[in-house]
N, C-alpha and C positions, 0 to 999 in steps of 0.2 A: 540653264542654271543647274548645277550639280547639288543634289540634296544629300544631307548627311543621313546616315542610317536611322538616327533618332527621329529626324523630321519625317522620313518616309514611313517609319513605324507609326508615328502619331497621326499622319495623314490617313494611312490605310485603316487604322483602328478606330478613328474618331470622326474624320471629316470627308472621307471619300464618298462621292455621290454614287448612287446605285448604278451598277452596270448590267442589270438584268435585261434591259432592252437590247444591249449589245450582245448579251448571251443568246437571246431569242433570234437575233439576226444571224448569228453564227450558225445556229441550227437550221435556220431557213436556207442559208447558203448551201449547206451540205445537202439538204433535200433538193434544192434547185439543180444541183450538179449530179443528181442521180445516186446519191449515197443512201444506203440503208443505215440509219443511225440506230445503233443497237447496244446491247449489254455485252460485257466481256464474255459472259457464259454463252450467249448466242454465237459470237464469233468463234469461240473455242470449239463449239459443236461443229461449226463449218469446217474448221481445220482438221478436226478429228474424223471427219467424214471420209477422209482419204482423197479428196479432190481439192484442187485450188479453188478459192472463191470465184464464183462465176459472175460477180458484180462488185460494185464498189461498196466498201464498208467503212463506216466511221464509228469506232468503238468509243462510247462516251462513258467515262468513269468519274465518279465523285468520291473524294476522300473527305469524310466529314470529321476533320480535326476539331473544328468548332462550327457554330452557325447552323444549328438544326432548323431554325425558322427559315433561313435563307434556302437551305436544302429543300424544304417543303415547297417553297415558292418556285424553285428551279424545276422540281418534279411536276408541279402544276403546269408550267410552261410546256414541258415535254408532252404531258398528256393532251394538251390542247392541240399540239402539232402531230399527235398520233405516233409518237416514238417512245422507245424504252431505252433504259441505260442501267448502269451499275452504281450502287451506293454502298460504300463501306464505312461502318460506324465504329468508333472507338468505344471503350467501356464508358468513358465520361460523356459520350454523345449518343448513347443508345436511345433509340426512339422506337420501341417495339410496334406500336400501332402504325407508324409510318412505314417501317420495314415490311410489315405484313401487307399493307396496302400496295406497296411497290411490287411485291411478289404476286399478289392477286391480280394485278393489272398487267402482268407480263414482263416486268423488269426483274432485276436482281438486287437483293439486299444481303449484305454479309458483314463479316468482322474485319475491322482495321486494327490489327494486333500490334502489341509493343512490349511483349513480355521480356525480351532480352534487355531492352532499355530499363524496364521496371526493376529487374533484378540487379542490373549494374548500379542504379541509383540507390537501391535498398542496401546493398553491401559495400557501397563506396568504391567500386572498381575504378582503378586509375589507368590500367593498361589493358590493351586488347587481349593479350595472352592470359590474363587472369580470368576471363569470362568462361573459358573452356571447362574449368572445374565446376562452374555453376550452371552450365547448360542443362543438366538434368532437372534442376530446380525450375529453370525457365520453361522447360518443356512441360513439367508437371503443372505449372501455373497456367500455361497456355491451354492444356487439355481441360483443366478445370473450368476456365473461363469460357471456352468454346462449348463445353457441355451445358453450362448454365444458360448461355444465350440460346442454344438450340432448344432447351427445355422451355424457356420463357416465351420464345417466338414460334415454336413449331416448325422452324425453317431448317433446311438441310445444311446450309453453310458449307458446301463442298468446295467453294472457291473463296480464298481469303486474300487479303492484301496487307503487307507489312507497312507500318507507320515509321517515319523517320523523325526522331526527336533530337534535341541538342546533344544528349549524351551519346547517341549513336554516331553523330558527326565527330564528336570529341575523341571517341575511342576507335573510330574507323571500322565499326561493325554494324551490320544492318540487322534489323529484327527478323528478316526472312531467313537468316542463317539457322534459325530454330527448326526449319523444315528441310534441312539438307539430308536427313535420314529418310529414305524411302519407306522403311518399315514403320517409322513413326507416323508418316503420312497415311499409310494404309491402315494403321491401327485407329487413327482418328477420322478416317474417311475424308481426308482432304485431297481432292483431285488436282488442284492447281493453286499456285500462288501467283499473284498478279504480275510479278517480275520474272517468272520462269522464262528461260531463254526460248523455249519452243513457241511461246506466245509472242514475246517481244521481238524476235527476229522476223516475224511476219508483219510487223507494223512499223509505220513511221510515227514516232511518239512526239506529242506536243504536251507541254504542261504549263499551267499558269504559275505565277510566282508574284510575291509582293514587291520584290526588289530587283527587277531585271534592268539591264541597260536600256532595253526597249520595254517600257513599262507594261506590265502584265504578263507577257509570255517570256519563257526562259530561252526560247530560240525564235524562229520566225513565226509569224501569225499563222495559225492553222488554216485560215481562209485562203492563204496563198497556196498551201499544199492541196486543199480541196479544189481550187481552180485549176491546178496543174493536172488533175485527174489521177492522182496516185490511187492504186487499187485498194489499199487498206491503211487507215491511219487510226491512231488513238489520241483522243483529247482528254487529258486529265485535268479536272478542275477541283478547286477547294472553295466552298461557299464563302469563306471568310474574305476571299479576294474579289468578291463580286458585289457584296453589300455589307454595310457597316451594321453590326450589332454591338453597340457601345458597351453595355453592361457585361455581356458575354466576353468581349475582347479584353476589357479591363480585368475581369476576374481571371481569365486565362493568362494574361501577362503577369499578374501578381503571383499566381500559382507557379509559373515558370521561374520568376525571380527568386521566390522562396526556395524552390527545389535546387536551383543553381547555388544559392548561398549556402544552403545546408550541405550540399555536395562539396563545395570548396572548403568548408570548415572541417571536413573529414568525417561527417556523420553518415 
């Protein structure tokens, strides 16, 4: 049966049973096949060491678009399995105590940024070429937000990950374009963005999604790649796709609908 986008959204937001047991089994499969399940920072350190990875790596990354409670449960599962990973938090999902705990236990917690999209919505940008003139404002906002999170958390936040919002897809511009300037990166002490080619070219990437043709993954199941023995893979997960948080989901959906309506009305 082919589901409409609306039915899929309603199921994912309100009725989907928890997939956390499936999540645990995926991680156990990686461990069973000899992978070190690690953070993006850990793997980047291996690559920067000047030698090819000498074993199998599964880079586990979480983008916390919504679902902080689920993210905390996922982290608890990882701790019980003795593994670490990366967690990237938006401004609206910042959970400073959890971020600090992740870092103190050997993982990585950092910023899931979206300032290009924020500026585009704020100024009602309709075409990609209009954003160039506002890029300095987006950079200023990014620098201010990054400094604030560093101050509140005490974390270095040297690796960051760009978020993709509806306005980014509409305009065909990614938030990571804010970091194309090497001098801007050096000024802010940002060593790596999660989609940098130097990193991505070394990994087979898998990402979950709410609406794939094969439910959950946007391409083949990472378990298949793990069993094939690939030397290095990345598994990107979003807590929202693994467990329902009804109130959080409804509030996020409402916020998005209001944003899009406001944008379409030209404000």
